[in-house]
C-alpha positions in Angstrom: 11.5 19.7 67.5 9.5 19.5 64.3 6.1 17.9 64.0 7.3 14.5 62.7 9.8 14.3 65.6 7.1 15.1 68.1 4.7 12.6 66.5 7.4 9.8 66.5 8.4 10.6 70.1 4.7 10.6 71.3 4.1 7.3 69.5 7.1 5.7 71.3 5.9 7.2 74.6 2.4 5.8 74.1 3.9 2.3 73.4 6.1 2.4 76.6 3.4 3.9 78.9 2.3 0.6 80.5 5.8 -0.6 81.1 6.8 2.8 82.6 3.8 2.8 84.9 4.7 -0.7 86.2 8.1 0.8 87.3 6.3 3.9 88.7 7.9 6.2 86.0 5.7 9.0 84.8 5.8 9.2 81.0 5.7 13.0 81.2 9.1 12.9 83.1 10.8 10.9 80.4 13.5 12.9 78.5 15.5 12.1 75.4 18.3 10.7 77.4 16.0 8.2 79.1 17.5 4.7 78.8 15.1 1.8 78.4 17.5 -0.8 79.8 18.9 1.2 82.7 15.4 2.0 83.8 14.5 -1.7 83.4 11.4 -0.8 81.4 12.6 -3.2 78.7 15.0 -6.1 78.4 16.3 -7.0 74.9 13.2 -8.9 73.9 11.0 -6.0 75.0 13.0 -3.6 72.9 12.7 -6.0 69.9 8.9 -6.0 70.4 8.9 -2.2 70.5 11.0 -2.0 67.3 8.6 -4.4 65.6 5.6 -2.2 66.6 7.4 0.9 65.3 8.2 -0.8 61.9 4.7 -2.2 61.6 2.6 0.8 62.6 4.8 3.6 61.3 6.0 1.9 58.2 9.6 2.6 59.2 12.1 0.2 57.8 15.1 0.3 60.2 18.4 -0.9 58.9 20.1 -2.2 62.0 23.4 -3.1 60.3 24.5 0.5 60.0 23.5 1.8 63.4 25.0 1.8 66.9 23.0 -0.6 69.0 23.4 1.7 72.0 21.4 4.4 70.2 18.3 2.2 70.3 18.3 2.2 74.1 17.4 5.9 74.6 14.2 7.7 73.8 16.0 10.4 71.8 18.1 7.9 69.9 15.2 5.7 69.0 13.2 8.7 67.9 16.0 9.9 65.6 16.5 6.4 64.1 12.7 6.0 63.5 12.3 9.4 62.0 15.3 8.8 59.6 13.9 5.4 58.7 10.5 6.9 57.8 12.2 9.4 55.4 14.2 6.7 53.5 
């Protein structure tokens, strides 16, 4: 994992920390395959809120039309999408 990937991943983990704690999920235990919907940390509106924060705070412009919606639901997928959007 390179520095930018680590930074993006940590940013996302910071943003989901409160929601994870409500569900008694330790952020340190969250892996790349962690699914936000299956864990019930977020519903669709919660995920939209997270994406809005990512775009606003990291300056990532995510083009949703070319991406698989299921990729947004995991930590690893969202990290990859965000990192790619930051490079473009």
